[in-house]
C-alpha beads as a LAMMPS data file, in Angstrom:
LAMMPS data file: protein, C-alpha beads

385 atoms
384 bonds

1 atom types
1 bond types

-500.0 500.0 xlo xhi
-500.0 500.0 ylo yhi
-500.0 500.0 zlo zhi

Masses

1 110.0

Atoms # bond

1 1 1 -331.075 78.520 367.830
2 1 1 -333.899 80.551 369.375
3 1 1 -333.500 83.255 366.726
4 1 1 -333.752 80.648 363.960
5 1 1 -336.918 79.236 365.526
6 1 1 -338.521 82.676 365.604
7 1 1 -337.641 83.275 361.949
8 1 1 -339.210 80.013 360.860
9 1 1 -342.341 80.383 362.966
10 1 1 -342.960 83.820 361.488
11 1 1 -343.102 82.335 357.984
12 1 1 -346.402 81.275 356.479
13 1 1 -347.475 77.934 357.956
14 1 1 -348.647 75.160 355.622
15 1 1 -352.189 75.899 354.475
16 1 1 -354.848 73.810 356.162
17 1 1 -356.734 71.942 353.443
18 1 1 -360.237 73.160 352.787
19 1 1 -363.138 71.273 354.316
20 1 1 -364.179 68.494 351.974
21 1 1 -367.222 69.342 349.903
22 1 1 -369.691 66.704 348.806
23 1 1 -369.198 65.749 345.164
24 1 1 -371.814 67.135 342.790
25 1 1 -373.969 65.320 340.236
26 1 1 -375.614 67.166 337.340
27 1 1 -378.775 65.632 335.809
28 1 1 -379.864 67.084 332.458
29 1 1 -383.279 66.220 330.996
30 1 1 -385.990 68.314 329.338
31 1 1 -388.767 66.474 331.206
32 1 1 -389.294 67.364 334.860
33 1 1 -390.693 63.946 335.784
34 1 1 -387.474 62.295 334.512
35 1 1 -385.334 64.689 336.574
36 1 1 -387.309 63.928 339.733
37 1 1 -387.229 60.174 339.118
38 1 1 -383.456 60.159 338.559
39 1 1 -382.915 62.361 341.600
40 1 1 -384.955 59.936 343.702
41 1 1 -382.741 57.018 342.585
42 1 1 -379.488 58.857 343.380
43 1 1 -380.622 60.506 346.618
44 1 1 -379.018 57.799 348.798
45 1 1 -375.560 58.588 347.384
46 1 1 -373.363 61.006 349.322
47 1 1 -373.530 63.779 346.724
48 1 1 -375.189 67.113 346.009
49 1 1 -377.618 66.830 343.081
50 1 1 -378.174 69.635 340.566
51 1 1 -380.843 69.559 337.835
52 1 1 -381.067 71.273 334.451
53 1 1 -383.888 71.131 331.889
54 1 1 -381.856 72.208 328.832
55 1 1 -378.370 72.173 327.420
56 1 1 -377.953 75.913 327.978
57 1 1 -378.947 75.620 331.635
58 1 1 -376.520 72.713 332.073
59 1 1 -373.646 74.703 330.550
60 1 1 -374.419 77.640 332.844
61 1 1 -374.310 75.379 335.920
62 1 1 -371.043 73.769 334.821
63 1 1 -369.361 77.152 334.535
64 1 1 -370.313 77.907 338.165
65 1 1 -369.722 74.503 339.796
66 1 1 -367.401 71.506 339.530
67 1 1 -369.224 68.231 338.949
68 1 1 -368.050 64.691 339.567
69 1 1 -370.314 63.302 336.826
70 1 1 -373.021 64.500 334.412
71 1 1 -376.092 62.448 333.450
72 1 1 -377.120 63.838 330.079
73 1 1 -380.311 63.020 328.205
74 1 1 -379.575 62.570 324.497
75 1 1 -382.974 63.450 322.965
76 1 1 -383.707 67.044 323.996
77 1 1 -385.266 69.844 321.886
78 1 1 -383.217 72.831 320.658
79 1 1 -379.851 71.399 321.811
80 1 1 -379.548 67.607 322.006
81 1 1 -377.154 65.635 324.204
82 1 1 -374.447 65.322 321.548
83 1 1 -374.285 69.077 320.950
84 1 1 -374.410 69.822 324.690
85 1 1 -371.577 67.365 325.390
86 1 1 -369.436 68.909 322.628
87 1 1 -369.940 72.408 324.042
88 1 1 -369.025 71.122 327.510
89 1 1 -365.723 69.761 326.236
90 1 1 -364.908 73.058 324.552
91 1 1 -364.816 74.819 327.943
92 1 1 -361.361 74.356 329.449
93 1 1 -362.642 74.677 333.020
94 1 1 -365.069 71.749 332.650
95 1 1 -363.253 69.642 330.056
96 1 1 -362.748 66.070 331.223
97 1 1 -365.839 65.900 333.439
98 1 1 -367.278 62.365 332.950
99 1 1 -370.528 62.384 330.941
100 1 1 -372.988 59.469 331.002
101 1 1 -375.594 59.476 328.246
102 1 1 -379.133 58.630 329.319
103 1 1 -380.825 57.521 326.126
104 1 1 -383.565 55.526 324.513
105 1 1 -381.738 55.252 321.189
106 1 1 -379.996 52.012 320.348
107 1 1 -376.263 51.738 321.006
108 1 1 -375.409 51.480 317.321
109 1 1 -371.771 51.810 316.272
110 1 1 -372.270 55.241 314.678
111 1 1 -373.723 56.634 317.922
112 1 1 -371.079 54.955 320.098
113 1 1 -368.269 56.327 317.926
114 1 1 -369.697 59.840 317.971
115 1 1 -370.169 59.678 321.755
116 1 1 -366.611 58.444 322.351
117 1 1 -365.184 61.244 320.218
118 1 1 -366.788 63.901 322.421
119 1 1 -365.757 62.301 325.712
120 1 1 -368.842 60.344 326.766
121 1 1 -367.719 57.628 329.193
122 1 1 -370.830 55.440 329.522
123 1 1 -374.494 54.837 328.611
124 1 1 -377.631 54.265 330.663
125 1 1 -380.601 53.073 328.632
126 1 1 -384.237 53.924 329.235
127 1 1 -386.246 52.619 330.964
128 1 1 -383.664 53.141 333.691
129 1 1 -382.658 50.291 335.964
130 1 1 -382.157 52.051 339.343
131 1 1 -379.413 49.718 340.606
132 1 1 -377.392 49.921 337.384
133 1 1 -377.688 53.713 337.380
134 1 1 -376.566 53.989 341.011
135 1 1 -373.598 51.647 340.511
136 1 1 -372.374 53.518 337.430
137 1 1 -372.663 56.928 339.074
138 1 1 -371.023 55.717 342.291
139 1 1 -367.911 54.645 340.362
140 1 1 -367.331 58.192 339.111
141 1 1 -368.153 59.717 342.496
142 1 1 -365.494 57.508 344.112
143 1 1 -362.940 58.434 341.437
144 1 1 -363.693 62.131 341.929
145 1 1 -363.373 61.921 345.733
146 1 1 -360.084 60.026 345.506
147 1 1 -358.666 62.516 342.997
148 1 1 -359.651 65.466 345.197
149 1 1 -358.031 63.830 348.226
150 1 1 -354.812 63.305 346.280
151 1 1 -354.810 66.926 345.092
152 1 1 -355.285 68.190 348.653
153 1 1 -352.538 65.927 349.973
154 1 1 -350.223 67.111 347.204
155 1 1 -350.804 70.736 348.243
156 1 1 -350.011 69.947 351.890
157 1 1 -346.957 67.892 350.913
158 1 1 -345.614 70.580 348.589
159 1 1 -346.043 73.302 351.188
160 1 1 -344.485 71.110 353.892
161 1 1 -341.492 70.462 351.649
162 1 1 -341.163 74.184 350.983
163 1 1 -341.275 74.830 354.722
164 1 1 -338.574 72.219 355.381
165 1 1 -336.347 73.665 352.668
166 1 1 -336.897 77.173 354.034
167 1 1 -335.929 75.916 357.492
168 1 1 -332.809 74.213 356.082
169 1 1 -331.846 77.393 354.260
170 1 1 -332.210 79.590 357.365
171 1 1 -330.401 77.144 359.635
172 1 1 -327.511 76.509 357.275
173 1 1 -327.156 80.203 356.424
174 1 1 -326.993 81.205 360.102
175 1 1 -324.621 78.357 360.953
176 1 1 -322.003 79.355 358.408
177 1 1 -320.397 82.134 360.427
178 1 1 -319.881 80.298 363.771
179 1 1 -318.463 77.254 361.988
180 1 1 -316.176 79.472 359.902
181 1 1 -314.928 81.175 363.082
182 1 1 -314.397 77.835 364.803
183 1 1 -312.355 76.596 361.861
184 1 1 -310.338 79.823 361.656
185 1 1 -309.487 79.946 365.372
186 1 1 -308.662 76.241 365.456
187 1 1 -306.269 76.769 362.523
188 1 1 -304.735 79.805 364.236
189 1 1 -304.286 77.795 367.446
190 1 1 -302.587 75.012 365.489
191 1 1 -300.096 77.491 363.996
192 1 1 -299.297 79.307 367.243
193 1 1 -299.060 76.215 369.422
194 1 1 -296.990 74.113 367.037
195 1 1 -294.764 71.878 369.178
196 1 1 -296.241 73.194 372.450
197 1 1 -299.125 70.728 372.696
198 1 1 -298.879 67.133 373.767
199 1 1 -299.471 64.407 371.226
200 1 1 -302.987 63.976 372.602
201 1 1 -303.626 67.724 372.415
202 1 1 -302.484 67.905 368.779
203 1 1 -304.696 64.931 367.954
204 1 1 -307.714 66.670 369.527
205 1 1 -306.940 69.881 367.660
206 1 1 -306.712 68.058 364.323
207 1 1 -310.012 66.406 365.144
208 1 1 -311.604 69.855 365.719
209 1 1 -310.209 71.218 362.441
210 1 1 -311.271 68.176 360.391
211 1 1 -314.803 68.224 361.748
212 1 1 -315.138 72.010 361.345
213 1 1 -314.122 71.687 357.699
214 1 1 -316.545 68.789 357.209
215 1 1 -319.320 70.873 358.788
216 1 1 -318.528 73.784 356.450
217 1 1 -318.817 71.472 353.464
218 1 1 -322.132 70.052 354.708
219 1 1 -323.568 73.522 355.348
220 1 1 -322.575 74.663 351.863
221 1 1 -324.170 71.561 350.317
222 1 1 -327.387 72.112 352.288
223 1 1 -327.497 75.727 351.116
224 1 1 -327.010 74.641 347.503
225 1 1 -329.757 72.017 347.814
226 1 1 -332.217 74.415 349.487
227 1 1 -331.665 77.095 346.827
228 1 1 -332.701 74.761 344.016
229 1 1 -336.205 75.777 342.967
230 1 1 -336.224 78.921 345.140
231 1 1 -334.439 80.987 342.528
232 1 1 -335.301 81.426 338.862
233 1 1 -333.653 78.920 336.543
234 1 1 -331.578 80.997 334.140
235 1 1 -331.151 79.426 330.700
236 1 1 -328.176 80.301 328.499
237 1 1 -325.834 78.730 325.965
238 1 1 -323.518 76.376 327.842
239 1 1 -320.439 74.739 326.326
240 1 1 -320.306 71.360 328.063
241 1 1 -316.737 70.752 326.865
242 1 1 -315.605 73.857 328.724
243 1 1 -317.476 72.861 331.884
244 1 1 -315.819 69.435 331.898
245 1 1 -312.403 71.015 331.267
246 1 1 -312.879 73.370 334.229
247 1 1 -314.108 70.505 336.415
248 1 1 -311.101 68.346 335.569
249 1 1 -308.907 71.314 336.461
250 1 1 -310.499 71.394 339.919
251 1 1 -309.675 67.693 340.374
252 1 1 -306.188 68.003 338.870
253 1 1 -304.449 67.054 342.130
254 1 1 -306.552 63.923 342.674
255 1 1 -306.206 62.887 339.017
256 1 1 -302.399 63.224 339.194
257 1 1 -302.184 61.478 342.567
258 1 1 -304.180 58.472 341.389
259 1 1 -302.894 58.440 337.827
260 1 1 -306.504 58.546 336.693
261 1 1 -307.279 58.085 333.024
262 1 1 -310.053 60.394 331.779
263 1 1 -311.596 60.023 328.314
264 1 1 -314.071 62.657 327.159
265 1 1 -315.846 62.599 323.818
266 1 1 -317.143 65.663 321.982
267 1 1 -319.865 67.272 324.070
268 1 1 -322.626 69.608 322.839
269 1 1 -323.389 73.268 323.400
270 1 1 -326.791 73.399 325.089
271 1 1 -329.352 75.993 325.988
272 1 1 -329.584 75.091 329.658
273 1 1 -328.586 76.248 333.134
274 1 1 -324.863 76.841 333.746
275 1 1 -325.054 75.984 337.458
276 1 1 -326.820 72.727 336.623
277 1 1 -324.036 71.536 334.333
278 1 1 -321.323 72.502 336.815
279 1 1 -323.058 70.709 339.698
280 1 1 -323.685 67.619 337.536
281 1 1 -320.123 67.196 336.303
282 1 1 -318.535 68.153 339.642
283 1 1 -320.554 65.477 341.442
284 1 1 -320.426 62.728 338.822
285 1 1 -316.720 63.105 338.002
286 1 1 -315.863 63.647 341.670
287 1 1 -317.710 60.459 342.663
288 1 1 -316.069 58.503 339.846
289 1 1 -312.636 59.495 341.161
290 1 1 -313.540 58.998 344.824
291 1 1 -315.318 55.655 344.880
292 1 1 -312.390 53.476 343.799
293 1 1 -310.848 50.295 345.143
294 1 1 -307.777 51.241 347.170
295 1 1 -304.996 52.474 344.913
296 1 1 -306.608 51.268 341.700
297 1 1 -306.149 53.467 338.633
298 1 1 -309.437 55.259 338.037
299 1 1 -310.819 55.162 334.514
300 1 1 -313.572 57.614 333.677
301 1 1 -315.347 57.974 330.343
302 1 1 -317.646 60.930 329.546
303 1 1 -319.854 60.821 326.459
304 1 1 -322.939 62.426 324.929
305 1 1 -325.175 61.351 322.045
306 1 1 -328.118 63.114 320.441
307 1 1 -331.419 61.240 320.715
308 1 1 -334.325 63.049 319.097
309 1 1 -335.110 66.151 321.134
310 1 1 -332.704 65.110 323.909
311 1 1 -328.991 64.941 324.568
312 1 1 -328.116 61.756 326.447
313 1 1 -324.963 62.070 328.605
314 1 1 -323.142 59.288 330.408
315 1 1 -320.321 59.246 332.978
316 1 1 -318.862 55.765 333.376
317 1 1 -316.154 54.534 335.767
318 1 1 -314.446 51.331 336.927
319 1 1 -314.948 51.923 340.656
320 1 1 -316.541 49.984 343.506
321 1 1 -320.041 50.117 342.047
322 1 1 -323.291 50.057 343.971
323 1 1 -325.088 47.063 345.439
324 1 1 -328.480 46.666 343.661
325 1 1 -330.099 46.484 347.109
326 1 1 -329.310 50.181 347.588
327 1 1 -330.299 51.464 344.139
328 1 1 -333.496 53.099 345.436
329 1 1 -331.559 55.078 348.063
330 1 1 -328.825 56.619 345.961
331 1 1 -330.665 59.883 345.174
332 1 1 -332.095 60.359 348.687
333 1 1 -330.858 63.465 350.492
334 1 1 -328.251 62.789 353.233
335 1 1 -328.111 59.168 352.124
336 1 1 -324.646 57.637 352.519
337 1 1 -323.777 54.044 351.670
338 1 1 -320.291 54.153 353.224
339 1 1 -318.716 55.422 356.410
340 1 1 -317.206 58.911 356.124
341 1 1 -313.822 57.483 357.145
342 1 1 -313.832 55.348 353.982
343 1 1 -315.276 57.844 351.499
344 1 1 -315.867 61.419 352.745
345 1 1 -318.941 63.353 351.651
346 1 1 -322.285 64.718 352.819
347 1 1 -324.757 62.555 350.882
348 1 1 -326.390 65.616 349.305
349 1 1 -324.648 65.887 345.913
350 1 1 -326.719 63.414 343.893
351 1 1 -329.958 64.686 345.452
352 1 1 -329.039 68.191 344.285
353 1 1 -328.240 66.872 340.798
354 1 1 -331.627 65.187 340.449
355 1 1 -333.505 68.191 341.830
356 1 1 -331.768 70.574 339.416
357 1 1 -332.037 68.392 336.358
358 1 1 -335.778 67.825 336.826
359 1 1 -336.338 71.573 337.061
360 1 1 -334.587 71.878 333.696
361 1 1 -336.865 69.282 332.087
362 1 1 -334.441 66.371 332.207
363 1 1 -333.920 63.084 334.029
364 1 1 -331.046 61.207 335.689
365 1 1 -330.547 57.505 336.380
366 1 1 -327.718 54.977 336.662
367 1 1 -326.640 51.405 336.017
368 1 1 -324.304 49.548 338.344
369 1 1 -323.302 46.313 339.978
370 1 1 -321.200 45.843 343.103
371 1 1 -317.490 45.811 342.239
372 1 1 -318.104 46.636 338.559
373 1 1 -318.219 50.423 338.563
374 1 1 -321.246 52.418 337.555
375 1 1 -322.578 54.522 334.698
376 1 1 -324.629 57.590 335.472
377 1 1 -326.909 58.747 332.674
378 1 1 -328.705 62.037 332.365
379 1 1 -330.830 63.455 329.557
380 1 1 -331.541 67.114 328.843
381 1 1 -333.677 68.849 326.214
382 1 1 -331.712 69.620 323.056
383 1 1 -333.326 73.035 322.759
384 1 1 -334.916 75.403 325.191
385 1 1 -338.622 74.608 325.555

Bonds

1 1 1 2
2 1 2 3
3 1 3 4
4 1 4 5
5 1 5 6
6 1 6 7
7 1 7 8
8 1 8 9
9 1 9 10
10 1 10 11
11 1 11 12
12 1 12 13
13 1 13 14
14 1 14 15
15 1 15 16
16 1 16 17
17 1 17 18
18 1 18 19
19 1 19 20
20 1 20 21
21 1 21 22
22 1 22 23
23 1 23 24
24 1 24 25
25 1 25 26
26 1 26 27
27 1 27 28
28 1 28 29
29 1 29 30
30 1 30 31
31 1 31 32
32 1 32 33
33 1 33 34
34 1 34 35
35 1 35 36
36 1 36 37
37 1 37 38
38 1 38 39
39 1 39 40
40 1 40 41
41 1 41 42
42 1 42 43
43 1 43 44
44 1 44 45
45 1 45 46
46 1 46 47
47 1 47 48
48 1 48 49
49 1 49 50
50 1 50 51
51 1 51 52
52 1 52 53
53 1 53 54
54 1 54 55
55 1 55 56
56 1 56 57
57 1 57 58
58 1 58 59
59 1 59 60
60 1 60 61
61 1 61 62
62 1 62 63
63 1 63 64
64 1 64 65
65 1 65 66
66 1 66 67
67 1 67 68
68 1 68 69
69 1 69 70
70 1 70 71
71 1 71 72
72 1 72 73
73 1 73 74
74 1 74 75
75 1 75 76
76 1 76 77
77 1 77 78
78 1 78 79
79 1 79 80
80 1 80 81
81 1 81 82
82 1 82 83
83 1 83 84
84 1 84 85
85 1 85 86
86 1 86 87
87 1 87 88
88 1 88 89
89 1 89 90
90 1 90 91
91 1 91 92
92 1 92 93
93 1 93 94
94 1 94 95
95 1 95 96
96 1 96 97
97 1 97 98
98 1 98 99
99 1 99 100
100 1 100 101
101 1 101 102
102 1 102 103
103 1 103 104
104 1 104 105
105 1 105 106
106 1 106 107
107 1 107 108
108 1 108 109
109 1 109 110
110 1 110 111
111 1 111 112
112 1 112 113
113 1 113 114
114 1 114 115
115 1 115 116
116 1 116 117
117 1 117 118
118 1 118 119
119 1 119 120
120 1 120 121
121 1 121 122
122 1 122 123
123 1 123 124
124 1 124 125
125 1 125 126
126 1 126 127
127 1 127 128
128 1 128 129
129 1 129 130
130 1 130 131
131 1 131 132
132 1 132 133
133 1 133 134
134 1 134 135
135 1 135 136
136 1 136 137
137 1 137 138
138 1 138 139
139 1 139 140
140 1 140 141
141 1 141 142
142 1 142 143
143 1 143 144
144 1 144 145
145 1 145 146
146 1 146 147
147 1 147 148
148 1 148 149
149 1 149 150
150 1 150 151
151 1 151 152
152 1 152 153
153 1 153 154
154 1 154 155
155 1 155 156
156 1 156 157
157 1 157 158
158 1 158 159
159 1 159 160
160 1 160 161
161 1 161 162
162 1 162 163
163 1 163 164
164 1 164 165
165 1 165 166
166 1 166 167
167 1 167 168
168 1 168 169
169 1 169 170
170 1 170 171
171 1 171 172
172 1 172 173
173 1 173 174
174 1 174 175
175 1 175 176
176 1 176 177
177 1 177 178
178 1 178 179
179 1 179 180
180 1 180 181
181 1 181 182
182 1 182 183
183 1 183 184
184 1 184 185
185 1 185 186
186 1 186 187
187 1 187 188
188 1 188 189
189 1 189 190
190 1 190 191
191 1 191 192
192 1 192 193
193 1 193 194
194 1 194 195
195 1 195 196
196 1 196 197
197 1 197 198
198 1 198 199
199 1 199 200
200 1 200 201
201 1 201 202
202 1 202 203
203 1 203 204
204 1 204 205
205 1 205 206
206 1 206 207
207 1 207 208
208 1 208 209
209 1 209 210
210 1 210 211
211 1 211 212
212 1 212 213
213 1 213 214
214 1 214 215
215 1 215 216
216 1 216 217
217 1 217 218
218 1 218 219
219 1 219 220
220 1 220 221
221 1 221 222
222 1 222 223
223 1 223 224
224 1 224 225
225 1 225 226
226 1 226 227
227 1 227 228
228 1 228 229
229 1 229 230
230 1 230 231
231 1 231 232
232 1 232 233
233 1 233 234
234 1 234 235
235 1 235 236
236 1 236 237
237 1 237 238
238 1 238 239
239 1 239 240
240 1 240 241
241 1 241 242
242 1 242 243
243 1 243 244
244 1 244 245
245 1 245 246
246 1 246 247
247 1 247 248
248 1 248 249
249 1 249 250
250 1 250 251
251 1 251 252
252 1 252 253
253 1 253 254
254 1 254 255
255 1 255 256
256 1 256 257
257 1 257 258
258 1 258 259
259 1 259 260
260 1 260 261
261 1 261 262
262 1 262 263
263 1 263 264
264 1 264 265
265 1 265 266
266 1 266 267
267 1 267 268
268 1 268 269
269 1 269 270
270 1 270 271
271 1 271 272
272 1 272 273
273 1 273 274
274 1 274 275
275 1 275 276
276 1 276 277
277 1 277 278
278 1 278 279
279 1 279 280
280 1 280 281
281 1 281 282
282 1 282 283
283 1 283 284
284 1 284 285
285 1 285 286
286 1 286 287
287 1 287 288
288 1 288 289
289 1 289 290
290 1 290 291
291 1 291 292
292 1 292 293
293 1 293 294
294 1 294 295
295 1 295 296
296 1 296 297
297 1 297 298
298 1 298 299
299 1 299 300
300 1 300 301
301 1 301 302
302 1 302 303
303 1 303 304
304 1 304 305
305 1 305 306
306 1 306 307
307 1 307 308
308 1 308 309
309 1 309 310
310 1 310 311
311 1 311 312
312 1 312 313
313 1 313 314
314 1 314 315
315 1 315 316
316 1 316 317
317 1 317 318
318 1 318 319
319 1 319 320
320 1 320 321
321 1 321 322
322 1 322 323
323 1 323 324
324 1 324 325
325 1 325 326
326 1 326 327
327 1 327 328
328 1 328 329
329 1 329 330
330 1 330 331
331 1 331 332
332 1 332 333
333 1 333 334
334 1 334 335
335 1 335 336
336 1 336 337
337 1 337 338
338 1 338 339
339 1 339 340
340 1 340 341
341 1 341 342
342 1 342 343
343 1 343 344
344 1 344 345
345 1 345 346
346 1 346 347
347 1 347 348
348 1 348 349
349 1 349 350
350 1 350 351
351 1 351 352
352 1 352 353
353 1 353 354
354 1 354 355
355 1 355 356
356 1 356 357
357 1 357 358
358 1 358 359
359 1 359 360
360 1 360 361
361 1 361 362
362 1 362 363
363 1 363 364
364 1 364 365
365 1 365 366
366 1 366 367
367 1 367 368
368 1 368 369
369 1 369 370
370 1 370 371
371 1 371 372
372 1 372 373
373 1 373 374
374 1 374 375
375 1 375 376
376 1 376 377
377 1 377 378
378 1 378 379
379 1 379 380
380 1 380 381
381 1 381 382
382 1 382 383
383 1 383 384
384 1 384 385
């Protein structure tokens, strides 16, 4: 375990978010006395104030700084407020910055329509009411600050998640070999000591073997989950009928043992990820066969229909279903709704399915009621994007 800890600590630690900068306000007016008067009104706000006396100067400042809001005089020589606002929206780096027109012209419909088309969010009419101006500007400052906080938190959260997945990958990778050896030697001991151990000793040995095998399965599932998103998603032509046929072959013993009835409609050939489709059908069909009431005959129906630019798949069964109270937990990693003695598993399969399918531009959801089986749905793009 010490070696694993050293490996993880040597990796890049989550980036500390940058120190918060004060939001910036840009005031644009061709008259210096108006700039100073507006600055005086807004000085009490927690913001850095920049001033420009022309449209060109304003555009230059916007290319060098990010602003929370722009107060733009409409009636300026050479380049008026409408033209300046349009040029601002043409620059991708500044597009979407809220613009408030400061104007003496009436708010006629033709002006309001033109302003809305170029992204103007509000008006302040001259002569300026200081309290109205401050309240309008403060709204956009608050929105800007909240958005920046969310963006910073998202960066920290994403990097923390990457760190956790990297840790899971290293741990599970390094744990494979000792668990494999434990399972191998326990199996060898069972063969060589057949009949030599007491009933209690044989019971303990079976317990070791069962748990070693369960640990191997869990480690493999963790590795699969941690690899999702770390490796490039390869897109190719995938015959879903063939994938289902191969998957049913893997479950042939369980299907025969339970007399399960499987119905599969015609499935499409998609441009998608081969691993994704295998993981999806292995988990969804496997769960449909596993989560059954006692010795009930499992009935599983697999279908796909084309819906616009998507293929909508469904895997439906007649099993135990899921209590609506637990619907929000079903895709959580390591989440199990039953004891392992009742229904074995690691609680990672559906989490891996959702993670993979979202990376491929799709979505997964389900419908169920306790005791009435469930239907898992997933949708994937019909063509490669």
